[in-house]
N, C-alpha and C positions, 0 to 999 in steps of 0.2 A: 522211460523213467517209471512212472506208475503203470502206464498202459503203453502199449506199442502203437501210438497214434501217428498219423501222417503229418498233422499240423500241431505245433506246440506254440502257445502264446505265453510269454512271460512278461508280467506287468511290474515294472520297477524292481526287478530282482537284484539289480546292481546298485541301486541308489544309496544304500547304507553301508556299502563295502568300501574298504580302503583300496588303493590302487593295486596292491599285491593280490588281494583276494579277488578283486575284479578280474584281473588277468587270468587267474586259475579257473574261474567260472567260465570265462569266455573261451579258454582252451578246451574245456570239457564240452562245451556246446559246439565248438568248431569240429570236434571229432565225430559228433553224431549228426551233423548237418547233411551228410550224404544221404541218410535214410529218412530224414524228416525235414519238413518245412518249419523253420524256426522264426518266430516273430518276437522281437524284444522291444518292449516299450521302456525307454529310459529317458527320464526328464532331467538328467544331470546336465547342467549348463556349463559351458566352458567360460574361461576367464573373460574373453573378449565380449561375449554376450552380456555377462554381468557388468562389465565396465560400460558397455553401451547403455544398459538400463540405468545404471547409477548416473551416467552422464545426462540422460534424458530427465531423470528426477531432479538433478541439480539445476539443469536448464529451466525446467518448469518452476521450481522454487524461486529461482532468480527472476523469472518473468513476473511471478506473483509479487515479489518484493518490490521490483521496479514499478509495477502497476500501483501498488499501495503507496509508494513514495510520491508518485505523480498525482494520485487521486486524493491524498490526504488533505491538501488545502481546500479542494472543492468539497470534500465530504464535511470537513469541520465547518466550513462556511455555511453549508446547507443545514447542518445540524444546529449550529448556533442560531440561525434564523428561525428554525422550527421551535427551539426552546424559548428564545426571547419573545416571540409572539404570544406565548402563553403567560408571560410574566405581567405583573402590574406595571403601569406606566413608569412609576418611580424606579422600580427594580430594573425594568427594561432599559431605561436611559443610562443607569449606572453600568449595566452589563455592556451596552454599546460602547460606552467610554472606555471600559476596561479592555474590551475586545479590540478596539481601534489601537489602543496603546500596545497591545500584544502583537498585533499584525505589523505595526510600524516599528516595533522594537524600542518603544519609549519606556523608560524606567517607571516603575509603579510609584516612585517618590515624586514624580513630576506633577505639577498642578494641571488643571484642565486647560488653562491658557497656554502653558508651556507645551502641552500635547497638541493643542490646536496649531500653534506656530510650527512645531516640528512636522506635523502632518502637511501643512501648507507648503513648507519648504521642500519636503520630499516629493510631493505629487501635485501640488497646487489645488488639493481638495479643500473645500471650505466646510469645516465642521462647526462653525460658530453657532449654528442653531442647537447642536447637541451640547456644546459647552454651556450655552445659556440655560438650556433645560436642565442640564446636570447640576449647575450651581443653584438654580431656582429650587430644585428638588432637595439637594443634599444640604445646602447651606441656608437657603431662604425659608425652608419649612413649608413650601407650597406643594400641594398635591397636584400631580400632572394628570392630564386627560388622555383618553385613548387617541385623540388627534395628535397630542404631543408625542405619544409613543410611536405612532405611525411616522411622524416627521423624523424622529430619532433613527428609526429603522431605515427609512429612505435615505437619510444622510449617510448612515453606515454603508449601505449598499453602494452609493455613489463613491464614497471614500475608498471602499474595497476595490472597486473597479479602477479607480484612479491609481491605486497602489500597484495593481497588476500592470497597468499601462506604463507606469514609471519604471518598474523593474524591467519590463521589455525594452524600454528606451535606453536604460543603463546598459543592458547587455548588448544592444545594437551599437551603442557608442563605443563600448570596449572592443567589439569585433572590428569596427571601422578603424579604431586606433591601432589595433594589432596589424591590420592590413596595411596601414600607412607606414608602420615601422619596419615591415618586412619587404 
């Protein structure tokens, strides 16, 4: 071409060509390969390798989504505890009551006693201490202490664990029921 060299190196000379032009260039290079050593660097990927890469990307994204789905309850529980510990005792107790209602799926329109009964019915968790503290703070006008806040948080943690155990027991009962029917 420019010089009569023994070795010719072409770096990505084919990458921006369409298939027809690509074939013409390869034919020309094929004609001179007898006299020269030709090295062609071509990073054009075939469809199967692109499909494989996209499949791996989809698999990775799916794994991240599943991991997020499974870790969300653990993360929200941990974040809630971190935030509620920084609140004043009155606000912490109210937050604990709201969070318990959310975890157990109790409507916001329920009273503290209705929530207490629903929680006990679902998991046998006793949150009467939180109910009393909540009512004392919200309706009685009393200011709660740091010990009260600690008691509310401890009760929340126990009720959260009881909820997890109740859900596991429900799943196990459903599996056993399905086994008996099949």
